[in-house]
N, CA, C and O atoms as CSV, one atom per row, in Angstrom:
chain,resi,resn,atom,element,x,y,z
A,1,GLN,N,N,26.389,-9.289,19.217
A,1,GLN,CA,C,25.105,-9.908,19.503
A,1,GLN,C,C,23.993,-9.006,18.984
A,1,GLN,O,O,23.985,-7.796,19.214
A,2,VAL,N,N,23.058,-9.629,18.278
A,2,VAL,CA,C,21.951,-8.872,17.710
A,2,VAL,C,C,20.923,-8.551,18.789
A,2,VAL,O,O,20.479,-9.426,19.533
A,3,GLN,N,N,20.562,-7.283,18.850
A,3,GLN,CA,C,19.536,-6.856,19.790
A,3,GLN,C,C,18.756,-5.702,19.173
A,3,GLN,O,O,19.331,-4.841,18.508
A,4,LEU,N,N,17.449,-5.691,19.397
A,4,LEU,CA,C,16.578,-4.635,18.876
A,4,LEU,C,C,15.627,-4.232,20.001
A,4,LEU,O,O,14.990,-5.084,20.621
A,5,VAL,N,N,15.539,-2.950,20.255
A,5,VAL,CA,C,14.662,-2.452,21.306
A,5,VAL,C,C,13.774,-1.353,20.725
A,5,VAL,O,O,14.230,-0.246,20.439
A,6,GLU,N,N,12.497,-1.691,20.559
A,6,GLU,CA,C,11.526,-0.747,20.004
A,6,GLU,C,C,10.839,0.016,21.132
A,6,GLU,O,O,10.638,-0.511,22.226
A,7,SER,N,N,10.484,1.261,20.847
A,7,SER,CA,C,9.772,2.076,21.828
A,7,SER,C,C,8.992,3.162,21.109
A,7,SER,O,O,9.157,3.375,19.908
A,8,GLY,N,N,8.139,3.846,21.864
A,8,GLY,CA,C,7.418,4.984,21.316
A,8,GLY,C,C,5.953,4.748,21.026
A,8,GLY,O,O,5.233,5.679,20.666
A,9,GLY,N,N,5.502,3.515,21.177
A,9,GLY,CA,C,4.097,3.230,20.925
A,9,GLY,C,C,3.199,3.792,22.008
A,9,GLY,O,O,3.663,4.319,23.019
A,10,GLY,N,N,1.897,3.669,21.773
A,10,GLY,CA,C,0.942,4.152,22.754
A,10,GLY,C,C,-0.437,4.246,22.159
A,10,GLY,O,O,-0.703,3.746,21.066
A,11,LEU,N,N,-1.310,4.896,22.898
A,11,LEU,CA,C,-2.687,5.107,22.469
A,11,LEU,C,C,-2.794,6.500,21.856
A,11,LEU,O,O,-2.370,7.484,22.461
A,12,VAL,N,N,-3.352,6.577,20.675
A,12,VAL,CA,C,-3.487,7.855,19.980
A,12,VAL,C,C,-4.833,7.891,19.275
A,12,VAL,O,O,-5.348,6.860,18.842
A,13,GLN,N,N,-5.392,9.080,19.165
A,13,GLN,CA,C,-6.671,9.225,18.471
A,13,GLN,C,C,-6.476,9.195,16.962
A,13,GLN,O,O,-5.396,9.527,16.473
A,14,PRO,N,N,-7.491,8.807,16.229
A,14,PRO,CA,C,-7.389,8.877,14.759
A,14,PRO,C,C,-6.983,10.269,14.313
A,14,PRO,O,O,-7.470,11.272,14.835
A,15,GLY,N,N,-6.080,10.315,13.337
A,15,GLY,CA,C,-5.545,11.581,12.870
A,15,GLY,C,C,-4.308,12.033,13.612
A,15,GLY,O,O,-3.654,12.993,13.204
A,16,GLY,N,N,-3.981,11.359,14.687
A,16,GLY,CA,C,-2.826,11.731,15.488
A,16,GLY,C,C,-1.518,11.218,14.921
A,16,GLY,O,O,-1.473,10.604,13.856
A,17,SER,N,N,-0.447,11.490,15.672
A,17,SER,CA,C,0.906,11.133,15.236
A,17,SER,C,C,1.666,10.450,16.363
A,17,SER,O,O,1.393,10.662,17.544
A,18,LEU,N,N,2.616,9.634,15.969
A,18,LEU,CA,C,3.547,9.003,16.900
A,18,LEU,C,C,4.881,8.847,16.199
A,18,LEU,O,O,4.942,8.754,14.973
A,19,ARG,N,N,5.945,8.817,16.977
A,19,ARG,CA,C,7.253,8.465,16.436
A,19,ARG,C,C,7.798,7.270,17.181
A,19,ARG,O,O,7.977,7.301,18.399
A,20,LEU,N,N,8.055,6.223,16.436
A,20,LEU,CA,C,8.635,5.017,17.001
A,20,LEU,C,C,10.151,5.056,16.844
A,20,LEU,O,O,10.673,5.602,15.872
A,21,SER,N,N,10.842,4.473,17.808
A,21,SER,CA,C,12.296,4.371,17.759
A,21,SER,C,C,12.704,2.916,17.918
A,21,SER,O,O,12.021,2.135,18.581
A,22,CYS,N,N,13.810,2.566,17.313
A,22,CYS,CA,C,14.348,1.213,17.441
A,22,CYS,C,C,15.860,1.330,17.582
A,22,CYS,O,O,16.556,1.676,16.627
A,23,VAL,N,N,16.354,1.044,18.759
A,23,VAL,CA,C,17.794,1.045,18.998
A,23,VAL,C,C,18.312,-0.360,18.731
A,23,VAL,O,O,17.799,-1.334,19.283
A,24,VAL,N,N,19.316,-0.459,17.895
A,24,VAL,CA,C,19.817,-1.770,17.474
A,24,VAL,C,C,21.275,-1.942,17.859
A,24,VAL,O,O,22.017,-0.967,17.985
A,25,SER,N,N,21.672,-3.178,18.044
A,25,SER,CA,C,23.081,-3.538,18.184
A,25,SER,C,C,23.311,-4.802,17.374
A,25,SER,O,O,22.396,-5.603,17.183
A,26,GLY,N,N,24.529,-4.974,16.902
A,26,GLY,CA,C,24.826,-6.112,16.037
A,26,GLY,C,C,24.478,-5.851,14.590
A,26,GLY,O,O,24.443,-6.774,13.777
A,27,PHE,N,N,24.221,-4.597,14.265
A,27,PHE,CA,C,23.926,-4.188,12.885
A,27,PHE,C,C,24.911,-3.103,12.468
A,27,PHE,O,O,25.544,-2.465,13.309
A,28,ASN,N,N,25.030,-2.907,11.176
A,28,ASN,CA,C,25.779,-1.782,10.648
A,28,ASN,C,C,24.824,-0.998,9.758
A,28,ASN,O,O,24.573,-1.366,8.610
A,29,LEU,N,N,24.296,0.093,10.313
A,29,LEU,CA,C,23.274,0.852,9.583
A,29,LEU,C,C,23.839,1.551,8.354
A,29,LEU,O,O,23.077,2.029,7.513
A,30,ASP,N,N,25.159,1.616,8.238
A,30,ASP,CA,C,25.746,2.170,7.014
A,30,ASP,C,C,25.494,1.246,5.833
A,30,ASP,O,O,25.507,1.690,4.685
A,31,TYR,N,N,25.266,-0.033,6.103
A,31,TYR,CA,C,25.135,-1.011,5.027
A,31,TYR,C,C,23.821,-1.792,5.071
A,31,TYR,O,O,23.300,-2.188,4.029
A,32,ASP,N,N,23.289,-2.011,6.268
A,32,ASP,CA,C,22.120,-2.881,6.391
A,32,ASP,C,C,20.842,-2.159,5.981
A,32,ASP,O,O,20.635,-0.998,6.336
A,33,THR,N,N,19.990,-2.849,5.235
A,33,THR,CA,C,18.654,-2.346,4.936
A,33,THR,C,C,17.739,-2.743,6.079
A,33,THR,O,O,17.555,-3.927,6.360
A,34,MET,N,N,17.174,-1.752,6.728
A,34,MET,CA,C,16.346,-1.974,7.905
A,34,MET,C,C,14.890,-1.656,7.593
A,34,MET,O,O,14.583,-0.841,6.723
A,35,ALA,N,N,14.019,-2.310,8.315
A,35,ALA,CA,C,12.594,-2.169,8.042
A,35,ALA,C,C,11.795,-2.076,9.331
A,35,ALA,O,O,12.238,-2.490,10.403
A,36,TRP,N,N,10.621,-1.526,9.188
A,36,TRP,CA,C,9.599,-1.615,10.219
A,36,TRP,C,C,8.524,-2.577,9.730
A,36,TRP,O,O,8.116,-2.549,8.569
A,37,TYR,N,N,8.078,-3.425,10.648
A,37,TYR,CA,C,7.002,-4.368,10.385
A,37,TYR,C,C,5.881,-4.103,11.398
A,37,TYR,O,O,6.090,-3.466,12.431
A,38,ARG,N,N,4.703,-4.604,11.074
A,38,ARG,CA,C,3.638,-4.557,12.059
A,38,ARG,C,C,2.836,-5.845,12.008
A,38,ARG,O,O,2.725,-6.498,10.971
A,39,GLN,N,N,2.281,-6.187,13.158
A,39,GLN,CA,C,1.547,-7.447,13.264
A,39,GLN,C,C,0.288,-7.242,14.084
A,39,GLN,O,O,0.298,-6.579,15.122
A,40,THR,N,N,-0.801,-7.830,13.592
A,40,THR,CA,C,-2.064,-7.886,14.320
A,40,THR,C,C,-2.427,-9.352,14.505
A,40,THR,O,O,-1.850,-10.216,13.844
A,41,PRO,N,N,-3.365,-9.647,15.386
A,41,PRO,CA,C,-3.755,-11.053,15.567
A,41,PRO,C,C,-4.281,-11.694,14.285
A,41,PRO,O,O,-4.210,-12.910,14.108
A,42,GLU,N,N,-4.814,-10.852,13.393
A,42,GLU,CA,C,-5.430,-11.415,12.194
A,42,GLU,C,C,-4.452,-11.581,11.046
A,42,GLU,O,O,-4.741,-12.295,10.086
A,43,ARG,N,N,-3.294,-10.930,11.128
A,43,ARG,CA,C,-2.386,-10.923,9.987
A,43,ARG,C,C,-0.986,-11.339,10.398
A,43,ARG,O,O,-0.618,-11.271,11.571
A,44,GLN,N,N,-0.226,-11.762,9.430
A,44,GLN,CA,C,1.184,-12.038,9.658
A,44,GLN,C,C,1.917,-10.722,9.853
A,44,GLN,O,O,1.327,-9.647,9.749
A,45,ARG,N,N,3.191,-10.816,10.132
A,45,ARG,CA,C,3.997,-9.628,10.348
A,45,ARG,C,C,4.303,-9.005,8.980
A,45,ARG,O,O,5.103,-9.535,8.208
A,46,ASP,N,N,3.659,-7.884,8.698
A,46,ASP,CA,C,3.773,-7.238,7.397
A,46,ASP,C,C,4.851,-6.168,7.409
A,46,ASP,O,O,5.009,-5.441,8.390
A,47,LEU,N,N,5.584,-6.078,6.320
A,47,LEU,CA,C,6.579,-5.012,6.191
A,47,LEU,C,C,5.854,-3.706,5.892
A,47,LEU,O,O,4.997,-3.648,5.011
A,48,VAL,N,N,6.202,-2.671,6.625
A,48,VAL,CA,C,5.562,-1.364,6.494
A,48,VAL,C,C,6.433,-0.408,5.695
A,48,VAL,O,O,5.935,0.318,4.835
A,49,ALA,N,N,7.724,-0.407,5.975
A,49,ALA,CA,C,8.654,0.507,5.308
A,49,ALA,C,C,10.064,-0.024,5.486
A,49,ALA,O,O,10.351,-0.742,6.444
A,50,PHE,N,N,10.949,0.335,4.550
A,50,PHE,CA,C,12.349,0.008,4.746
A,50,PHE,C,C,13.239,1.148,4.294
A,50,PHE,O,O,12.837,2.007,3.509
A,51,ILE,N,N,14.464,1.133,4.812
A,51,ILE,CA,C,15.452,2.144,4.459
A,51,ILE,C,C,16.779,1.436,4.211
A,51,ILE,O,O,17.207,0.609,5.016
A,52,THR,N,N,17.421,1.760,3.108
A,52,THR,CA,C,18.679,1.118,2.761
A,52,THR,C,C,19.843,1.784,3.488
A,52,THR,O,O,19.684,2.821,4.133
A,53,GLY,N,N,21.001,1.171,3.371
A,53,GLY,CA,C,22.188,1.775,3.954
A,53,GLY,C,C,22.456,3.176,3.410
A,53,GLY,O,O,22.941,4.057,4.119
A,54,GLU,N,N,22.122,3.355,2.121
A,54,GLU,CA,C,22.329,4.663,1.489
A,54,GLU,C,C,21.242,5.659,1.813
A,54,GLU,O,O,21.371,6.845,1.507
A,55,GLY,N,N,20.166,5.187,2.433
A,55,GLY,CA,C,19.100,6.089,2.826
A,55,GLY,C,C,17.889,6.099,1.922
A,55,GLY,O,O,16.974,6.895,2.132
A,56,SER,N,N,17.856,5.236,0.920
A,56,SER,CA,C,16.661,5.129,0.081
A,56,SER,C,C,15.542,4.468,0.872
A,56,SER,O,O,15.785,3.597,1.708
A,57,THR,N,N,14.329,4.887,0.601
A,57,THR,CA,C,13.187,4.396,1.374
A,57,THR,C,C,12.081,3.876,0.465
A,57,THR,O,O,11.930,4.329,-0.669
A,58,ARG,N,N,11.323,2.934,0.967
A,58,ARG,CA,C,10.131,2.425,0.297
A,58,ARG,C,C,9.060,2.170,1.351
A,58,ARG,O,O,9.358,1.906,2.516
A,59,TYR,N,N,7.802,2.255,0.910
A,59,TYR,CA,C,6.684,2.128,1.842
A,59,TYR,C,C,5.613,1.207,1.291
A,59,TYR,O,O,5.418,1.119,0.079
A,60,ALA,N,N,4.927,0.530,2.180
A,60,ALA,CA,C,3.738,-0.205,1.785
A,60,ALA,C,C,2.674,0.796,1.360
A,60,ALA,O,O,2.620,1.915,1.870
A,61,ASN,N,N,1.835,0.386,0.428
A,61,ASN,CA,C,0.810,1.294,-0.080
A,61,ASN,C,C,-0.095,1.815,1.034
A,61,ASN,O,O,-0.563,2.953,0.979
A,62,ALA,N,N,-0.337,0.993,2.029
A,62,ALA,CA,C,-1.269,1.376,3.090
A,62,ALA,C,C,-0.776,2.556,3.926
A,62,ALA,O,O,-1.574,3.235,4.572
A,63,VAL,N,N,0.531,2.804,3.914
A,63,VAL,CA,C,1.076,3.866,4.762
A,63,VAL,C,C,1.763,4.960,3.962
A,63,VAL,O,O,2.217,5.952,4.532
A,64,LYS,N,N,1.841,4.793,2.664
A,64,LYS,CA,C,2.556,5.757,1.831
A,64,LYS,C,C,1.942,7.146,1.986
A,64,LYS,O,O,0.724,7.315,1.928
A,65,GLY,N,N,2.802,8.120,2.181
A,65,GLY,CA,C,2.332,9.488,2.356
A,65,GLY,C,C,2.006,9.854,3.797
A,65,GLY,O,O,1.801,11.028,4.109
A,66,ARG,N,N,1.955,8.850,4.683
A,66,ARG,CA,C,1.634,9.111,6.089
A,66,ARG,C,C,2.789,8.752,7.024
A,66,ARG,O,O,2.972,9.388,8.062
A,67,PHE,N,N,3.557,7.745,6.660
A,67,PHE,CA,C,4.669,7.282,7.495
A,67,PHE,C,C,5.987,7.672,6.847
A,67,PHE,O,O,6.101,7.733,5.623
A,68,THR,N,N,6.978,7.935,7.686
A,68,THR,CA,C,8.322,8.250,7.214
A,68,THR,C,C,9.337,7.457,8.027
A,68,THR,O,O,9.383,7.561,9.253
A,69,ILE,N,N,10.144,6.669,7.340
A,69,ILE,CA,C,11.208,5.932,8.000
A,69,ILE,C,C,12.508,6.717,7.866
A,69,ILE,O,O,12.787,7.303,6.820
A,70,SER,N,N,13.286,6.721,8.920
A,70,SER,CA,C,14.576,7.409,8.905
A,70,SER,C,C,15.512,6.699,9.869
A,70,SER,O,O,15.109,5.758,10.553
A,71,LYS,N,N,16.743,7.141,9.923
A,71,LYS,CA,C,17.703,6.512,10.816
A,71,LYS,C,C,18.784,7.503,11.208
A,71,LYS,O,O,19.024,8.503,10.532
A,72,ASP,N,N,19.422,7.191,12.317
A,72,ASP,CA,C,20.588,7.938,12.770
A,72,ASP,C,C,21.680,6.901,13.001
A,72,ASP,O,O,21.699,6.223,14.029
A,73,ASN,N,N,22.582,6.784,12.042
A,73,ASN,CA,C,23.598,5.741,12.120
A,73,ASN,C,C,24.458,5.883,13.372
A,73,ASN,O,O,24.828,4.887,13.993
A,74,ALA,N,N,24.769,7.105,13.735
A,74,ALA,CA,C,25.632,7.340,14.900
A,74,ALA,C,C,24.966,6.871,16.192
A,74,ALA,O,O,25.645,6.494,17.146
A,75,LYS,N,N,23.641,6.896,16.216
A,75,LYS,CA,C,22.906,6.470,17.409
A,75,LYS,C,C,22.394,5.043,17.287
A,75,LYS,O,O,21.713,4.544,18.183
A,76,ASN,N,N,22.722,4.384,16.175
A,76,ASN,CA,C,22.232,3.017,15.944
A,76,ASN,C,C,20.714,2.936,16.131
A,76,ASN,O,O,20.204,2.011,16.763
A,77,THR,N,N,20.022,3.895,15.586
A,77,THR,CA,C,18.583,3.996,15.800
A,77,THR,C,C,17.855,4.178,14.476
A,77,THR,O,O,18.276,4.945,13.610
A,78,VAL,N,N,16.760,3.457,14.348
A,78,VAL,CA,C,15.865,3.577,13.214
A,78,VAL,C,C,14.531,4.135,13.735
A,78,VAL,O,O,14.047,3.733,14.793
A,79,TYR,N,N,13.958,5.054,12.980
A,79,TYR,CA,C,12.728,5.713,13.414
A,79,TYR,C,C,11.592,5.439,12.437
A,79,TYR,O,O,11.813,5.133,11.265
A,80,LEU,N,N,10.384,5.558,12.947
A,80,LEU,CA,C,9.209,5.545,12.089
A,80,LEU,C,C,8.288,6.659,12.575
A,80,LEU,O,O,7.657,6.551,13.626
A,81,GLN,N,N,8.226,7.720,11.796
A,81,GLN,CA,C,7.312,8.814,12.082
A,81,GLN,C,C,5.984,8.488,11.438
A,81,GLN,O,O,5.908,8.268,10.230
A,82,MET,N,N,4.933,8.457,12.249
A,82,MET,CA,C,3.613,8.082,11.756
A,82,MET,C,C,2.667,9.258,11.933
A,82,MET,O,O,2.548,9.805,13.029
A,83,ALA,N,N,2.008,9.637,10.881
A,83,ALA,CA,C,1.058,10.745,10.922
A,83,ALA,C,C,-0.284,10.301,10.367
A,83,ALA,O,O,-0.390,9.270,9.703
A,84,ASP,N,N,-1.310,11.100,10.652
A,84,ASP,CA,C,-2.661,10.802,10.167
A,84,ASP,C,C,-3.020,9.344,10.451
A,84,ASP,O,O,-3.469,8.618,9.564
A,85,LEU,N,N,-2.820,8.942,11.666
A,85,LEU,CA,C,-3.026,7.539,12.027
A,85,LEU,C,C,-4.490,7.153,11.930
A,85,LEU,O,O,-5.387,7.949,12.209
A,86,LYS,N,N,-4.705,5.913,11.528
A,86,LYS,CA,C,-6.037,5.360,11.335
A,86,LYS,C,C,-6.210,4.147,12.247
A,86,LYS,O,O,-5.221,3.540,12.658
A,87,PRO,N,N,-7.443,3.790,12.566
A,87,PRO,CA,C,-7.653,2.600,13.399
A,87,PRO,C,C,-6.985,1.353,12.832
A,87,PRO,O,O,-6.525,0.496,13.587
A,88,GLU,N,N,-6.931,1.248,11.523
A,88,GLU,CA,C,-6.310,0.060,10.917
A,88,GLU,C,C,-4.790,0.043,11.065
A,88,GLU,O,O,-4.153,-0.948,10.709
A,89,ASP,N,N,-4.204,1.108,11.576
A,89,ASP,CA,C,-2.770,1.103,11.880
A,89,ASP,C,C,-2.485,0.456,13.235
A,89,ASP,O,O,-1.327,0.249,13.598
A,90,THR,N,N,-3.536,0.140,13.974
A,90,THR,CA,C,-3.358,-0.512,15.268
A,90,THR,C,C,-2.648,-1.853,15.088
A,90,THR,O,O,-3.102,-2.710,14.330
A,91,ALA,N,N,-1.542,-2.021,15.787
A,91,ALA,CA,C,-0.715,-3.223,15.641
A,91,ALA,C,C,0.445,-3.145,16.624
A,91,ALA,O,O,0.658,-2.125,17.279
A,92,VAL,N,N,1.179,-4.226,16.710
A,92,VAL,CA,C,2.479,-4.207,17.366
A,92,VAL,C,C,3.521,-3.989,16.277
A,92,VAL,O,O,3.538,-4.697,15.270
A,93,TYR,N,N,4.377,-3.016,16.485
A,93,TYR,CA,C,5.366,-2.637,15.489
A,93,TYR,C,C,6.750,-3.140,15.903
A,93,TYR,O,O,7.152,-3.032,17.062
A,94,TYR,N,N,7.458,-3.688,14.932
A,94,TYR,CA,C,8.795,-4.226,15.140
A,94,TYR,C,C,9.739,-3.644,14.091
A,94,TYR,O,O,9.320,-3.308,12.984
A,95,CYS,N,N,10.993,-3.531,14.445
A,95,CYS,CA,C,11.992,-3.229,13.423
A,95,CYS,C,C,12.918,-4.428,13.276
A,95,CYS,O,O,13.070,-5.228,14.199
A,96,ASN,N,N,13.528,-4.539,12.114
A,96,ASN,CA,C,14.468,-5.622,11.841
A,96,ASN,C,C,15.025,-5.459,10.440
A,96,ASN,O,O,14.732,-4.481,9.754
A,97,ARG,N,N,15.822,-6.414,10.024
A,97,ARG,CA,C,16.320,-6.394,8.664
A,97,ARG,C,C,15.143,-6.495,7.689
A,97,ARG,O,O,14.120,-7.111,7.989
A,98,ALA,N,N,15.308,-5.885,6.532
A,98,ALA,CA,C,14.260,-5.966,5.520
A,98,ALA,C,C,14.235,-7.344,4.862
A,98,ALA,O,O,13.185,-7.787,4.397
A,99,ASN,N,N,15.360,-8.011,4.819
A,99,ASN,CA,C,15.423,-9.357,4.245
A,99,ASN,C,C,15.103,-10.369,5.342
A,99,ASN,O,O,15.922,-10.625,6.225
A,100,ARG,N,N,13.915,-10.932,5.276
A,100,ARG,CA,C,13.484,-11.853,6.326
A,100,ARG,C,C,14.402,-13.063,6.453
A,100,ARG,O,O,14.518,-13.644,7.533
A,101,ASN,N,N,15.050,-13.443,5.366
A,101,ASN,CA,C,15.936,-14.610,5.407
A,101,ASN,C,C,17.142,-14.372,6.304
A,101,ASN,O,O,17.798,-15.317,6.741
A,102,GLU,N,N,17.431,-13.096,6.576
A,102,GLU,CA,C,18.589,-12.765,7.399
A,102,GLU,C,C,18.218,-12.513,8.859
A,102,GLU,O,O,19.093,-12.230,9.677
A,103,ILE,N,N,16.953,-12.609,9.189
A,103,ILE,CA,C,16.505,-12.313,10.553
A,103,ILE,C,C,16.749,-13.506,11.467
A,103,ILE,O,O,16.347,-14.632,11.174
A,104,THR,N,N,17.422,-13.226,12.588
A,104,THR,CA,C,17.723,-14.286,13.545
A,104,THR,C,C,16.970,-14.115,14.855
A,104,THR,O,O,16.787,-15.080,15.597
A,105,THR,N,N,16.532,-12.895,15.146
A,105,THR,CA,C,15.821,-12.650,16.388
A,105,THR,C,C,14.968,-11.399,16.227
A,105,THR,O,O,15.226,-10.565,15.358
A,106,TRP,N,N,13.950,-11.279,17.074
A,106,TRP,CA,C,13.060,-10.119,17.066
A,106,TRP,C,C,13.106,-9.436,18.432
A,106,TRP,O,O,13.374,-10.067,19.455
A,107,GLY,N,N,12.841,-8.154,18.419
A,107,GLY,CA,C,12.672,-7.440,19.671
A,107,GLY,C,C,11.286,-7.675,20.239
A,107,GLY,O,O,10.525,-8.503,19.739
A,108,GLN,N,N,10.973,-6.940,21.282
A,108,GLN,CA,C,9.680,-7.141,21.933
A,108,GLN,C,C,8.550,-6.393,21.228
A,108,GLN,O,O,7.373,-6.644,21.489
A,109,GLY,N,N,8.911,-5.485,20.343
A,109,GLY,CA,C,7.906,-4.688,19.639
A,109,GLY,C,C,7.372,-3.563,20.514
A,109,GLY,O,O,7.624,-3.508,21.717
A,110,THR,N,N,6.627,-2.670,19.872
A,110,THR,CA,C,5.966,-1.586,20.593
A,110,THR,C,C,4.539,-1.483,20.063
A,110,THR,O,O,4.309,-1.459,18.854
A,111,ARG,N,N,3.588,-1.422,20.990
A,111,ARG,CA,C,2.182,-1.485,20.604
A,111,ARG,C,C,1.642,-0.097,20.296
A,111,ARG,O,O,1.818,0.845,21.069
A,112,VAL,N,N,0.980,0.005,19.151
A,112,VAL,CA,C,0.304,1.237,18.739
A,112,VAL,C,C,-1.189,0.950,18.674
A,112,VAL,O,O,-1.628,0.019,17.999
A,113,THR,N,N,-1.950,1.754,19.377
A,113,THR,CA,C,-3.402,1.627,19.358
A,113,THR,C,C,-3.989,2.954,18.906
A,113,THR,O,O,-3.755,3.995,19.520
A,114,VAL,N,N,-4.753,2.901,17.827
A,114,VAL,CA,C,-5.398,4.102,17.292
A,114,VAL,C,C,-6.895,3.965,17.538
A,114,VAL,O,O,-7.573,3.144,16.921
A,115,SER,N,N,-7.384,4.780,18.440
A,115,SER,CA,C,-8.786,4.660,18.833
A,115,SER,C,C,-9.250,5.975,19.447
A,115,SER,O,O,-8.477,6.691,20.084
A,116,SER,N,N,-10.524,6.274,19.242
A,116,SER,CA,C,-11.121,7.451,19.864
A,116,SER,C,C,-11.760,7.069,21.194
A,116,SER,O,O,-12.321,7.925,21.878
């Protein structure tokens, strides 16, 4: 059964850092390409970063150089380390497959608020 549980969000000042975690079940992180997405009321759920089964990573231009996606296959966990946070990073963050066509369910997400 597919399950995703995101955590680690919170309120942080501009320039601060957070690390998000996503514990998954029903996935095989050795093979599945996993992604972090974020959503605001004004925008659709945008892909922020993804990591392949082999560990290759890609980032949206808006977060490149500030965010780092990683995973621990043994712990079935995907991480998103966020640094130099900006107010425009405020969103609800979700993890899931990078291929939207393969997504069957979403977790509850974790809210990140960047504000002074």
